[in-house]
C-alpha positions in Angstrom: 23.5 5.4 -6.2 19.7 5.5 -6.5 19.6 2.6 -9.0 22.0 0.5 -7.0 20.1 1.1 -3.8 16.8 0.3 -5.4 18.2 -3.0 -6.7 19.4 -3.8 -3.1 16.0 -3.1 -1.7 14.3 -5.1 -4.4 16.4 -8.1 -3.5 15.4 -7.7 0.2 11.7 -7.6 -0.8 12.2 -10.8 -2.7 13.9 -12.4 0.4 11.0 -11.1 2.5 8.4 -12.8 0.3 10.3 -16.0 0.1 10.7 -16.4 3.8 14.5 -15.7 3.9 16.2 -13.5 6.5 17.6 -10.1 5.4 19.2 -7.1 7.1 18.2 -3.4 7.1 20.7 -0.8 8.1 19.8 2.7 9.3 21.7 5.6 10.8 20.5 4.6 14.3 21.1 0.8 14.1 20.8 -2.3 12.0 18.5 -5.3 12.5 18.1 -8.7 11.0 14.6 -9.6 10.0 12.5 -12.6 9.0 8.9 -11.9 7.8 6.4 -13.7 10.1 3.9 -14.5 7.3 6.4 -16.2 5.0 8.6 -17.8 7.7 8.8 -21.6 8.5 9.7 -23.1 11.8 12.9 -24.6 10.5 14.0 -21.2 9.2 13.0 -19.6 12.5 15.2 -22.1 14.4 18.2 -21.1 12.3 17.3 -17.4 12.8 17.4 -18.0 16.6 15.3 -15.1 17.7 11.8 -15.0 19.2 11.4 -11.2 19.4 8.6 -9.9 17.2 8.5 -6.5 15.4 5.1 -5.1 14.8 3.8 -1.9 13.2 2.7 1.0 15.5 -0.9 0.6 14.3 -1.0 -3.1 15.3 0.6 -2.2 18.6 -2.3 0.2 19.3 -4.8 -2.6 18.7 -2.9 -4.9 21.1 -2.9 -2.0 23.7 0.9 -2.0 24.0 1.5 1.8 23.7 1.2 2.3 27.5 4.7 0.7 27.9 7.6 3.1 27.7 9.4 1.3 24.8 6.2 1.5 22.7 5.1 5.0 23.7 6.4 6.8 20.6 4.9 6.4 17.2 6.4 3.7 15.0 7.1 0.0 15.1 7.2 -1.9 18.4 9.4 -4.8 19.4 8.0 -7.5 21.7 10.6 -9.6 23.7 10.3 -13.4 23.4 6.8 -13.2 21.9 7.1 -15.7 19.0 8.5 -19.1 19.9 6.9 -20.6 16.8 5.6 -19.1 13.5 2.0 -20.0 14.6 2.5 -18.1 17.9 3.8 -15.0 16.1 1.0 -15.2 13.5 -1.6 -15.3 16.4 -0.1 -11.9 17.4 0.3 -10.4 14.0 -2.9 -11.5 12.1 -6.1 -9.9 13.4 -8.1 -12.7 11.7 -6.9 -14.8 14.5 -7.9 -12.4 17.3 -11.2 -14.1 18.1 -9.5 -17.5 18.2 -6.7 -16.1 20.5 -8.4 -13.4 22.5 -6.1 -13.5 25.6 -2.8 -12.4 24.1 0.1 -11.5 26.3 1.2 -10.1 28.6 3.9 -8.7 26.3 7.1 -6.8 27.2 8.2 -4.2 24.7 11.9 -3.3 24.2 13.9 -0.9 22.1 13.6 -1.8 18.4 17.4 -1.8 17.9 17.1 0.7 15.0 13.9 2.8 14.6 14.8 3.9 11.0 15.4 0.4 9.9 12.3 -0.9 11.6 10.2 1.8 9.9 11.7 0.8 6.5 10.8 -2.8 7.2 7.1 -1.9 7.6 7.3 -0.1 4.3 8.8 -3.2 2.7 6.0 -5.4 4.1 3.3 -3.2 2.6 5.2 -3.1 -0.7 5.3 -6.9 -0.7 1.7 -7.3 0.3 2.5 -9.1 3.6 1.5 -8.6 7.2 3.7 -5.9 8.8 5.3 -8.3 11.3 8.8 -9.7 11.6 11.0 -11.9 13.8 13.8 -9.5 14.7 17.3 -9.7 16.2 20.4 -7.4 16.4 22.5 -7.6 13.2 25.1 -10.2 13.8 27.7 -11.6 11.4 27.6 -11.4 7.6 24.2 -11.0 5.9 23.4 -12.7 2.6 20.8 -10.0 1.7 21.3 -6.5 3.0 19.9 -3.0 2.2 19.7 0.4 3.9 16.6 2.5 4.8 17.8 4.8 2.1 17.7 1.9 -0.4 14.1 1.3 0.5 13.3 5.0 -0.2 15.1 4.6 -3.6 12.9 1.6 -4.4 9.8 3.8 -4.0 11.3 6.8 -5.9 8.7 7.7 -8.6 11.4 9.1 -10.9 12.4 5.4 -11.6 9.1 5.1 -13.5 9.4 5.4 -17.3 7.0 5.0 -20.2 7.4 1.4 -21.6 4.8 1.0 -24.4 1.8 2.5 -26.0 -0.9 1.3 -28.4 -4.4 2.0 -29.7 -7.0 0.2 -27.6 -10.7 0.5 -28.6 -12.8 0.3 -25.5 -16.6 0.5 -24.9 -16.4 4.2 -23.9 -14.2 5.2 -26.8 -13.1 3.2 -29.9 -10.1 5.6 -30.4 -8.6 5.2 -26.9 -4.9 4.8 -26.5 -3.3 2.8 -23.7 0.2 3.7 -22.3 2.1 1.4 -19.9 4.7 2.6 -17.4 7.4 0.5 -15.7 10.0 0.8 -13.0 13.1 -1.5 -13.3 12.6 -3.0 -9.8 8.8 -3.3 -9.9 6.8 -6.3 -10.9 3.6 -4.3 -11.4 3.1 -2.0 -14.4 0.9 1.1 -14.2 -1.2 2.2 -17.1 -2.9 5.3 -18.5 -5.9 5.2 -20.9 -6.2 8.3 -23.0 -9.8 9.0 -24.1 -10.7 11.5 -26.9 -8.5 13.9 -28.9 -5.9 15.9 -27.0 -6.2 19.7 -27.1 -4.9 22.6 -25.1 -7.5 22.3 -22.4 -6.7 20.5 -19.2 -8.1 16.9 -19.5 -10.5 15.2 -17.1 -8.3 12.8 -15.1 -9.3 10.0 -12.9 -6.9 8.2 -10.5 -8.2 4.7 -10.1 -6.4 2.2 -7.8 -6.6 -1.4 -9.0 -9.5 -3.3 -7.5 -9.7 -6.9 -8.7 -12.8 -7.6 -6.8 -14.7 -4.6 -8.0 -13.2 -3.9 -11.5 -13.1 -7.6 -12.7 -15.4 -9.6 -10.4 -18.2 -7.1 -10.0 -18.0 -6.9 -6.2 -20.9 -5.1 -4.5 -18.9 -4.3 -1.4 -17.3 -1.3 -3.0 -18.1 1.2 -5.8 -14.8 0.8 -7.7 -16.2 -1.0 -10.8 -19.1 1.4 -11.3 -16.7 4.4 -10.7 -14.3 3.1 -13.3 -16.9 2.8 -16.0 -18.7 6.0 -15.1 -15.4 7.9 -15.3 -14.5 6.5 -18.7 -17.9 7.5 -20.1 -17.6 11.0 -18.6 -14.2 11.4 -20.3 -15.8 10.3 -23.6 -18.3 13.1 -23.2 -15.5 15.7 -22.4 -13.1 16.9 -25.1 -10.6 14.4 -23.7 -9.5 12.6 -20.5 -7.0 10.3 -19.0 -7.6 7.4 -16.7 -4.5 6.6 -14.5 -4.9 3.0 -13.4 -2.5 2.5 -10.4 -1.5 -1.0 -9.4 -2.1 -0.3 -5.7 -4.8 -2.8 -4.6 -6.6 -2.3 -1.4 -5.4 1.3 -0.9 -1.8 0.2 -1.2 -1.9 -2.9 1.2 -2.2 -5.5 -1.5 -4.9 -8.0 -2.5 -4.4 -10.6 0.2 -4.4 -8.0 3.0 -7.5 -6.4 1.4 -9.3 -9.7 1.7 -8.2 -9.9 5.3 -9.7 -6.5 5.8 -12.9 -7.8 4.2 -13.0 -10.6 6.7 -12.6 -8.1 9.5 -15.5 -6.1 8.1 -17.6 -9.2 8.3 -16.9 -9.1 12.1 -18.3 -5.6 12.3 -15.2 -3.3 11.7 -15.4 -0.6 9.1 -12.7 -0.2 6.5 -10.6 2.3 8.5 -10.5 0.1 11.7 -9.9 -3.0 9.6 -6.8 -1.6 8.1 -5.5 -0.4 11.5 -6.1 -3.8 13.1 -4.1 -5.3 10.3 -1.3 -2.9 11.2 -1.5 -0.6 8.2 -2.1 3.1 7.9 -5.6 4.1 6.7 -4.1 5.4 3.4 -1.1 3.6 2.0 -1.2 4.6 -1.6 1.6 6.5 -3.4 0.1 9.3 -5.4 3.6 10.4 -6.5 3.4 7.7 -9.1 0.4 9.4 -10.7 2.3 12.7 -10.7 5.2 11.0 -12.5 2.8 9.5 -15.1 1.3 12.9 -15.8 4.8 14.3 -16.1 5.7 11.7 -18.7 2.5 12.4 -20.6 3.3 16.1 -20.5 0.1 17.0 -18.7 0.8 19.7 -16.1 -2.9 20.9 -15.6 -5.9 18.7 -15.0 -9.5 18.5 -14.0 -9.5 15.8 -11.4 -12.6 13.5 -11.1 -12.7 12.5 -7.5 -14.7 12.6 -4.3 -11.5 12.7 -2.2 -10.0 16.2 -1.6 -6.9 14.5 -0.3 -6.1 13.4 -3.9 -6.2 17.0 -4.9 -3.7 18.0 -2.2 -1.4 15.1 -2.9 -1.3 15.7 -6.6 -0.7 19.4 -6.1 2.2 18.5 -3.8 3.7 16.6 -6.8 3.5 19.7 -9.0 0.3 19.0 -10.8 -2.1 21.9 -11.1 -5.7 20.8 -10.4 -7.9 23.5 -11.9 -11.1 21.8 -10.9 -12.4 18.9 -8.8 -15.2 17.0 -10.5 -17.3 14.9 -8.1 -18.5 11.4 -9.1 -21.8 10.4 -7.7 -23.2 6.9 -8.0 -26.1 5.0 -6.4 -25.4 2.8 -3.4 -26.5 -0.7 -2.6 -27.1 -2.6 0.6 -23.6 -4.1 0.6 -21.6 -0.9 0.1 -23.7 1.6 2.1 -21.5 1.4 5.2 -18.3 1.4 3.1 -19.3 4.7 1.4 -20.5 6.2 4.7 -17.1 5.4 6.2 -15.3 7.1 3.3 -17.6 10.2 3.9 -17.4 10.3 7.7 -13.9 9.1 8.4 -11.7 9.8 5.4 -13.2 13.1 4.2 -14.8 12.1 0.9 -17.4 14.5 -0.4 -19.4 15.2 -3.5 
């Protein structure tokens, strides 16, 4: 059932990205959805609904939670709010807030299925799209359909398996080994880089979320690139270590949405508020994936290199014993000082 459900959810994610309608069924109702970001006006005309479904975080930004239908946490449905794709994007995309400052008034209504609506927000994040949909009650047959349970199956870390491994000499260690992990329904593969010679002692482990801008392009807005290389050299100085490189760009919201967050930071918002304005949670990464990778590598005990105590708690929840937290201190620059201060002051990072 898990494999079948995951395949159904993967088809729905594909439909979401392509701008095709799809249906999600939950125990409290079913809804038909069309992603705002990938929709076209001709598709919207066929979909025949102008109601818009937004995440609870975006609803807070738009000051909608004082209405009864939006008073509980979770997605919010706006009645007749998106007559065109451009109109819906003006509501959903915070990059357009300054160009469209006088939004509304909006009338919120029941979502039609809270479980299905919540699953849709998870799918949007999984696809790297804005968490906003045209929505209608489920009517007639649906070409693409999944359940909220299917969406959970898609994210099941037990679906991850070891796919390949090879020797990979790197600057920090010429004897390093790389191991790739793959899930049948996922397009992105996660990797582990093993540094040094394995022994009975717990390895130094670094969870590093993919950061194209920092790791590859040398961005000064974050400390990701320097952290990555410093961690590898620290592992080389230890008996052995493992870098888990997780394909979860932008704290799990995807590259495009991360760049949208960067644009909001240029308007004066910090990283936390930028994510919330986009409609995402502050932390959207799935650390269960790291737990599964360590399980497949037969590593039950680790020394975790991180400034984020939440990573310790999340890994321990997955059954990994963290015997030590090793801080990673690096110098700041004028471009990332505020970013690092936000991590310290608002998300609990500490040395």
